[in-house]
N, CA, C and O atoms as a GROMACS GRO file, in nm:
protein
  396
    1MET      N    1  10.355  10.974  13.737
    1MET     CA    2  10.356  10.946  13.594
    1MET      C    3  10.214  10.921  13.540
    1MET      O    4  10.132  10.860  13.609
    2ASN      N    5  10.184  10.969  13.419
    2ASN     CA    6  10.056  10.952  13.359
    2ASN      C    7  10.041  10.805  13.324
    2ASN      O    8  10.139  10.735  13.301
    3ASN      N    9   9.916  10.759  13.320
    3ASN     CA   10   9.884  10.623  13.285
    3ASN      C   11   9.875  10.609  13.133
    3ASN      O   12   9.765  10.619  13.078
    4ILE      N   13   9.985  10.585  13.064
    4ILE     CA   14   9.988  10.571  12.923
    4ILE      C   15   9.973  10.428  12.887
    4ILE      O   16  10.048  10.345  12.939
    5PRO      N   17   9.878  10.391  12.798
    5PRO     CA   18   9.869  10.254  12.755
    5PRO      C   19   9.994  10.207  12.686
    5PRO      O   20  10.055  10.281  12.609
    6GLN      N   21  10.033  10.082  12.713
    6GLN     CA   22  10.155  10.024  12.654
    6GLN      C   23  10.109   9.910  12.563
    6GLN      O   24  10.012   9.840  12.593
    7ILE      N   25  10.180   9.894  12.452
    7ILE     CA   26  10.163   9.780  12.362
    7ILE      C   27  10.296   9.716  12.339
    7ILE      O   28  10.396   9.783  12.314
    8THR      N   29  10.298   9.586  12.347
    8THR     CA   30  10.424   9.514  12.323
    8THR      C   31  10.446   9.496  12.173
    8THR      O   32  10.354   9.512  12.093
    9ALA      N   33  10.569   9.461  12.137
    9ALA     CA   34  10.603   9.441  11.998
    9ALA      C   35  10.522   9.325  11.945
    9ALA      O   36  10.477   9.330  11.830
   10GLU      N   37  10.503   9.222  12.024
   10GLU     CA   38  10.425   9.104  11.980
   10GLU      C   39  10.276   9.144  11.957
   10GLU      O   40  10.214   9.104  11.857
   11GLU      N   41  10.223   9.219  12.046
   11GLU     CA   42  10.082   9.264  12.028
   11GLU      C   43  10.068   9.349  11.903
   11GLU      O   44   9.971   9.333  11.829
   12LEU      N   45  10.163   9.438  11.878
   12LEU     CA   46  10.160   9.518  11.757
   12LEU      C   47  10.171   9.434  11.631
   12LEU      O   48  10.098   9.456  11.534
   13ARG      N   49  10.265   9.335  11.632
   13ARG     CA   50  10.277   9.245  11.519
   13ARG      C   51  10.144   9.174  11.488
   13ARG      O   52  10.102   9.162  11.373
   14GLN      N   53  10.078   9.128  11.596
   14GLN     CA   54   9.950   9.055  11.578
   14GLN      C   55   9.847   9.146  11.520
   14GLN      O   56   9.772   9.103  11.433
   15ARG      N   57   9.839   9.272  11.566
   15ARG     CA   58   9.740   9.364  11.513
   15ARG      C   59   9.767   9.402  11.370
   15ARG      O   60   9.674   9.424  11.293
   16ILE      N   61   9.892   9.410  11.333
   16ILE     CA   62   9.928   9.437  11.190
   16ILE      C   63   9.891   9.317  11.107
   16ILE      O   64   9.830   9.333  11.001
   17ILE      N   65   9.924   9.198  11.151
   17ILE     CA   66   9.887   9.073  11.081
   17ILE      C   67   9.736   9.063  11.066
   17ILE      O   68   9.687   9.020  10.961
   18ALA      N   69   9.663   9.104  11.168
   18ALA     CA   70   9.515   9.103  11.159
   18ALA      C   71   9.456   9.203  11.069
   18ALA      O   72   9.335   9.205  11.047
   19GLY      N   73   9.541   9.289  11.014
   19GLY     CA   74   9.495   9.388  10.921
   19GLY      C   75   9.430   9.514  10.981
   19GLY      O   76   9.358   9.588  10.914
   20GLU      N   77   9.458   9.536  11.111
   20GLU     CA   78   9.401   9.658  11.171
   20GLU      C   79   9.460   9.783  11.103
   20GLU      O   80   9.576   9.786  11.062
   21ASP      N   81   9.378   9.882  11.093
   21ASP     CA   82   9.417  10.010  11.032
   21ASP      C   83   9.478  10.092  11.145
   21ASP      O   84   9.406  10.161  11.217
   22LEU      N   85   9.611  10.086  11.160
   22LEU     CA   86   9.680  10.144  11.274
   22LEU      C   87   9.747  10.272  11.231
   22LEU      O   88   9.790  10.287  11.116
   23ILE      N   89   9.756  10.365  11.324
   23ILE     CA   90   9.833  10.485  11.304
   23ILE      C   91   9.956  10.477  11.387
   23ILE      O   92   9.949  10.483  11.510
   24LEU      N   93  10.074  10.463  11.322
   24LEU     CA   94  10.203  10.452  11.389
   24LEU      C   95  10.286  10.573  11.360
   24LEU      O   96  10.298  10.616  11.246
   25ILE      N   97  10.344  10.630  11.467
   25ILE     CA   98  10.433  10.745  11.446
   25ILE      C   99  10.567  10.713  11.519
   25ILE      O  100  10.575  10.687  11.639
   26ASP      N  101  10.671  10.719  11.431
   26ASP     CA  102  10.809  10.697  11.483
   26ASP      C  103  10.871  10.826  11.516
   26ASP      O  104  10.887  10.910  11.428
   27VAL      N  105  10.909  10.849  11.644
   27VAL     CA  106  10.964  10.979  11.688
   27VAL      C  107  11.118  10.982  11.696
   27VAL      O  108  11.175  11.073  11.756
   28ARG      N  109  11.183  10.882  11.638
   28ARG     CA  110  11.328  10.881  11.641
   28ARG      C  111  11.383  10.985  11.540
   28ARG      O  112  11.310  11.041  11.459
   29GLU      N  113  11.513  11.006  11.550
   29GLU     CA  114  11.578  11.106  11.460
   29GLU      C  115  11.604  11.040  11.323
   29GLU      O  116  11.595  10.918  11.307
   30ASP      N  117  11.636  11.129  11.225
   30ASP     CA  118  11.657  11.082  11.091
   30ASP      C  119  11.754  10.971  11.074
   30ASP      O  120  11.729  10.874  11.002
   31ASP      N  121  11.869  10.984  11.143
   31ASP     CA  122  11.969  10.882  11.131
   31ASP      C  123  11.927  10.748  11.187
   31ASP      O  124  11.976  10.644  11.143
   32GLU      N  125  11.837  10.748  11.284
   32GLU     CA  126  11.785  10.629  11.344
   32GLU      C  127  11.685  10.560  11.251
   32GLU      O  128  11.691  10.438  11.233
   33VAL      N  129  11.595  10.635  11.192
   33VAL     CA  130  11.489  10.574  11.103
   33VAL      C  131  11.554  10.526  10.970
   33VAL      O  132  11.499  10.441  10.900
   34ALA      N  133  11.671  10.582  10.937
   34ALA     CA  134  11.742  10.540  10.819
   34ALA      C  135  11.778  10.389  10.829
   34ALA      O  136  11.792  10.321  10.728
   35LEU      N  137  11.793  10.341  10.954
   35LEU     CA  138  11.827  10.201  10.979
   35LEU      C  139  11.709  10.112  10.971
   35LEU      O  140  11.725   9.990  10.975
   36GLY      N  141  11.588  10.167  10.960
   36GLY     CA  142  11.470  10.087  10.940
   36GLY      C  143  11.350  10.136  11.030
   36GLY      O  144  11.367  10.183  11.142
   37MET      N  145  11.233  10.120  10.972
   37MET     CA  146  11.109  10.159  11.046
   37MET      C  147  11.011  10.047  11.028
   37MET      O  148  11.026   9.959  10.943
   38ILE      N  149  10.910  10.053  11.111
   38ILE     CA  150  10.794   9.957  11.099
   38ILE      C  151  10.719  10.004  10.975
   38ILE      O  152  10.686  10.122  10.962
   39PRO      N  153  10.692   9.912  10.883
   39PRO     CA  154  10.620   9.953  10.760
   39PRO      C  155  10.489  10.026  10.792
   39PRO      O  156  10.410   9.984  10.876
   40GLY      N  157  10.471  10.139  10.721
   40GLY     CA  158  10.350  10.213  10.734
   40GLY      C  159  10.358  10.326  10.842
   40GLY      O  160  10.266  10.408  10.854
   41ALA      N  161  10.465  10.328  10.919
   41ALA     CA  162  10.481  10.429  11.025
   41ALA      C  163  10.511  10.566  10.963
   41ALA      O  164  10.583  10.575  10.863
   42LEU      N  165  10.456  10.669  11.021
   42LEU     CA  166  10.491  10.808  10.986
   42LEU      C  167  10.606  10.851  11.074
   42LEU      O  168  10.614  10.818  11.192
   43HIS      N  169  10.697  10.927  11.010
   43HIS     CA  170  10.815  10.977  11.088
   43HIS      C  171  10.793  11.123  11.123
   43HIS      O  172  10.786  11.210  11.037
   44ILE      N  173  10.784  11.146  11.253
   44ILE     CA  174  10.779  11.282  11.309
   44ILE      C  175  10.881  11.280  11.428
   44ILE      O  176  10.848  11.226  11.533
   45PRO      N  177  11.004  11.338  11.412
   45PRO     CA  178  11.101  11.339  11.518
   45PRO      C  179  11.045  11.403  11.640
   45PRO      O  180  10.965  11.496  11.630
   46MET      N  181  11.083  11.356  11.756
   46MET     CA  182  11.027  11.397  11.884
   46MET      C  183  11.028  11.550  11.900
   46MET      O  184  10.932  11.608  11.951
   47GLY      N  185  11.137  11.617  11.855
   47GLY     CA  186  11.145  11.761  11.869
   47GLY      C  187  11.046  11.837  11.785
   47GLY      O  188  11.021  11.955  11.811
   48GLU      N  189  10.987  11.772  11.681
   48GLU     CA  190  10.892  11.839  11.596
   48GLU      C  191  10.748  11.820  11.647
   48GLU      O  192  10.657  11.889  11.602
   49ILE      N  193  10.727  11.726  11.740
   49ILE     CA  194  10.588  11.696  11.785
   49ILE      C  195  10.508  11.820  11.823
   49ILE      O  196  10.394  11.833  11.779
   50PRO      N  197  10.564  11.912  11.905
   50PRO     CA  198  10.481  12.028  11.944
   50PRO      C  199  10.438  12.114  11.824
   50PRO      O  200  10.341  12.189  11.835
   51TYR      N  201  10.507  12.105  11.715
   51TYR     CA  202  10.484  12.189  11.600
   51TYR      C  203  10.397  12.119  11.496
   51TYR      O  204  10.347  12.182  11.402
   52ARG      N  205  10.379  11.989  11.515
   52ARG     CA  206  10.309  11.905  11.415
   52ARG      C  207  10.186  11.833  11.472
   52ARG      O  208  10.145  11.730  11.420
   53THR      N  209  10.128  11.888  11.577
   53THR     CA  210  10.010  11.820  11.636
   53THR      C  211   9.894  11.813  11.537
   53THR      O  212   9.809  11.726  11.550
   54ASP      N  213   9.889  11.903  11.438
   54ASP     CA  214   9.783  11.893  11.335
   54ASP      C  215   9.800  11.769  11.253
   54ASP      O  216   9.704  11.726  11.189
   55ASP      N  217   9.921  11.706  11.252
   55ASP     CA  218   9.939  11.580  11.179
   55ASP      C  219   9.900  11.457  11.259
   55ASP      O  220   9.907  11.344  11.210
   56ILE      N  221   9.859  11.479  11.384
   56ILE     CA  222   9.826  11.369  11.472
   56ILE      C  223   9.676  11.364  11.500
   56ILE      O  224   9.621  11.459  11.557
   57ILE      N  225   9.612  11.264  11.464
   57ILE     CA  226   9.464  11.253  11.482
   57ILE      C  227   9.435  11.236  11.630
   57ILE      O  228   9.491  11.149  11.697
   58ASN      N  229   9.344  11.325  11.682
   58ASN     CA  230   9.315  11.324  11.822
   58ASN      C  231   9.214  11.219  11.866
   58ASN      O  232   9.215  11.177  11.982
   59ASP      N  233   9.127  11.176  11.776
   59ASP     CA  234   9.020  11.083  11.818
   59ASP      C  235   9.044  10.944  11.769
   59ASP      O  236   8.952  10.862  11.763
   60ALA      N  237   9.168  10.915  11.732
   60ALA     CA  238   9.202  10.776  11.695
   60ALA      C  239   9.321  10.727  11.775
   60ALA      O  240   9.406  10.806  11.817
   61GLU      N  241   9.327  10.595  11.794
   61GLU     CA  242   9.444  10.542  11.860
   61GLU      C  243   9.568  10.564  11.783
   61GLU      O  244   9.574  10.525  11.666
   62VAL      N  245   9.672  10.627  11.842
   62VAL     CA  246   9.799  10.649  11.774
   62VAL      C  247   9.906  10.583  11.857
   62VAL      O  248   9.919  10.611  11.976
   63ILE      N  249   9.985  10.494  11.793
   63ILE     CA  250  10.089  10.428  11.868
   63ILE      C  251  10.221  10.491  11.835
   63ILE      O  252  10.256  10.501  11.718
   64PHE      N  253  10.296  10.535  11.936
   64PHE     CA  254  10.427  10.603  11.916
   64PHE      C  255  10.538  10.506  11.944
   64PHE      O  256  10.533  10.418  12.030
   65ILE      N  257  10.642  10.528  11.858
   65ILE     CA  258  10.759  10.433  11.854
   65ILE      C  259  10.891  10.512  11.868
   65ILE      O  260  10.905  10.618  11.808
   66CYS      N  261  10.985  10.463  11.944
   66CYS     CA  262  11.120  10.514  11.944
   66CYS      C  263  11.215  10.393  11.955
   66CYS      O  264  11.174  10.280  11.928
   67ARG      N  265  11.339  10.418  11.994
   67ARG     CA  266  11.437  10.313  12.003
   67ARG      C  267  11.407  10.215  12.116
   67ARG      O  268  11.409  10.093  12.100
   68SER      N  269  11.380  10.277  12.235
   68SER     CA  270  11.364  10.191  12.356
   68SER      C  271  11.230  10.199  12.426
   68SER      O  272  11.198  10.121  12.515
   69GLY      N  273  11.149  10.300  12.380
   69GLY     CA  274  11.022  10.324  12.444
   69GLY      C  275  11.014  10.441  12.538
   69GLY      O  276  10.906  10.476  12.586
   70ALA      N  277  11.135  10.504  12.567
   70ALA     CA  278  11.142  10.614  12.665
   70ALA      C  279  11.097  10.744  12.597
   70ALA      O  280  11.014  10.816  12.652
   71ARG      N  281  11.148  10.776  12.482
   71ARG     CA  282  11.109  10.901  12.414
   71ARG      C  283  10.964  10.897  12.372
   71ARG      O  284  10.894  10.997  12.386
   72SER      N  285  10.916  10.781  12.320
   72SER     CA  286  10.776  10.776  12.282
   72SER      C  287  10.683  10.783  12.400
   72SER      O  288  10.571  10.833  12.390
   73GLN      N  289  10.731  10.732  12.514
   73GLN     CA  290  10.648  10.749  12.635
   73GLN      C  291  10.635  10.895  12.669
   73GLN      O  292  10.526  10.940  12.702
   74ARG      N  293  10.744  10.970  12.662
   74ARG     CA  294  10.739  11.112  12.693
   74ARG      C  295  10.648  11.188  12.594
   74ARG      O  296  10.575  11.280  12.631
   75VAL      N  297  10.656  11.148  12.467
   75VAL     CA  298  10.569  11.205  12.365
   75VAL      C  299  10.415  11.179  12.404
   75VAL      O  300  10.330  11.268  12.399
   76CYS      N  301  10.390  11.056  12.440
   76CYS     CA  302  10.253  11.024  12.483
   76CYS      C  303  10.206  11.113  12.599
   76CYS      O  304  10.096  11.168  12.598
   77GLU      N  305  10.296  11.125  12.698
   77GLU     CA  306  10.266  11.208  12.812
   77GLU      C  307  10.240  11.353  12.777
   77GLU      O  308  10.148  11.415  12.830
   78TYR      N  309  10.322  11.409  12.687
   78TYR     CA  310  10.307  11.543  12.642
   78TYR      C  311  10.172  11.560  12.570
   78TYR      O  312  10.100  11.657  12.594
   79LEU      N  313  10.139  11.466  12.480
   79LEU     CA  314  10.015  11.474  12.406
   79LEU      C  315   9.898  11.459  12.496
   79LEU      O  316   9.797  11.525  12.475
   80GLN      N  317   9.906  11.373  12.597
   80GLN     CA  318   9.796  11.358  12.694
   80GLN      C  319   9.765  11.493  12.763
   80GLN      O  320   9.650  11.527  12.787
   81GLN      N  321   9.873  11.567  12.794
   81GLN     CA  322   9.855  11.697  12.855
   81GLN      C  323   9.788  11.796  12.759
   81GLN      O  324   9.725  11.892  12.802
   82GLN      N  325   9.804  11.770  12.624
   82GLN     CA  326   9.743  11.857  12.525
   82GLN      C  327   9.606  11.811  12.487
   82GLN      O  328   9.545  11.866  12.395
   83GLY      N  329   9.554  11.710  12.557
   83GLY     CA  330   9.417  11.668  12.531
   83GLY      C  331   9.402  11.543  12.446
   83GLY      O  332   9.289  11.501  12.417
   84TYR      N  333   9.508  11.484  12.407
   84TYR     CA  334   9.506  11.353  12.329
   84TYR      C  335   9.484  11.243  12.432
   84TYR      O  336   9.559  11.232  12.528
   85ASN      N  337   9.380  11.161  12.413
   85ASN     CA  338   9.356  11.060  12.507
   85ASN      C  339   9.360  10.917  12.454
   85ASN      O  340   9.326  10.822  12.525
   86LYS      N  341   9.403  10.902  12.329
   86LYS     CA  342   9.414  10.767  12.276
   86LYS      C  343   9.551  10.732  12.231
   86LYS      O  344   9.565  10.652  12.138
   87THR      N  345   9.656  10.788  12.292
   87THR     CA  346   9.791  10.755  12.251
   87THR      C  347   9.834  10.630  12.325
   87THR      O  348   9.787  10.600  12.434
   88ALA      N  349   9.925  10.556  12.262
   88ALA     CA  350   9.979  10.432  12.318
   88ALA      C  351  10.132  10.430  12.285
   88ALA      O  352  10.178  10.482  12.184
   89ASN      N  353  10.204  10.367  12.374
   89ASN     CA  354  10.348  10.360  12.360
   89ASN      C  355  10.392  10.217  12.325
   89ASN      O  356  10.346  10.120  12.385
   90LEU      N  357  10.482  10.208  12.227
   90LEU     CA  358  10.541  10.073  12.197
   90LEU      C  359  10.646  10.046  12.302
   90LEU      O  360  10.756  10.099  12.297
   91SER      N  361  10.608   9.961  12.397
   91SER     CA  362  10.697   9.923  12.509
   91SER      C  363  10.821   9.848  12.458
   91SER      O  364  10.811   9.746  12.390
   92GLY      N  365  10.937   9.904  12.492
   92GLY     CA  366  11.061   9.844  12.444
   92GLY      C  367  11.106   9.900  12.312
   92GLY      O  368  11.220   9.879  12.271
   93GLY      N  369  11.020   9.969  12.248
   93GLY     CA  370  11.056  10.032  12.117
   93GLY      C  371  11.107   9.940  12.011
   93GLY      O  372  11.075   9.822  12.008
   94MET      N  373  11.190   9.998  11.921
   94MET     CA  374  11.244   9.917  11.810
   94MET      C  375  11.345   9.811  11.861
   94MET      O  376  11.374   9.715  11.789
   95ILE      N  377  11.397   9.827  11.976
   95ILE     CA  378  11.486   9.722  12.032
   95ILE      C  379  11.402   9.591  12.047
   95ILE      O  380  11.450   9.484  12.008
   96GLU      N  381  11.282   9.597  12.102
   96GLU     CA  382  11.201   9.484  12.116
   96GLU      C  383  11.141   9.438  11.980
   96GLU      O  384  11.126   9.319  11.954
   97TRP      N  385  11.109   9.535  11.898
   97TRP     CA  386  11.051   9.501  11.763
   97TRP      C  387  11.149   9.418  11.688
   97TRP      O  388  11.109   9.324  11.620
   98SER      N  389  11.281   9.449  11.696
   98SER     CA  390  11.382   9.382  11.617
   98SER      C  391  11.423   9.248  11.671
   98SER      O  392  11.492   9.172  11.603
   99THR      N  393  11.383   9.216  11.793
   99THR     CA  394  11.426   9.083  11.850
   99THR      C  395  11.330   8.970  11.816
   99THR      O  396  11.353   8.856  11.856
   0.00000   0.00000   0.00000
């Protein structure tokens, strides 16, 4: 498995509170994001990622989000193979964010 940086929900909350200019991409499906997203996150469903890489900044840290952290982990691994080296995964996903 590739060594993808992980960020916890608490670390992300602290960075948001600190006012960091973060790029967040939620890869869940439409029906999932309808239940709520982290404010400021961009929604790109996982299946659209290969076709929307132009929407993802390559030289900035981008934090990917899904329900549990598994799909966003796979997205990070895919993008790493495409040359993206600053991706991070929200460990535990929205399940951890909501607790």
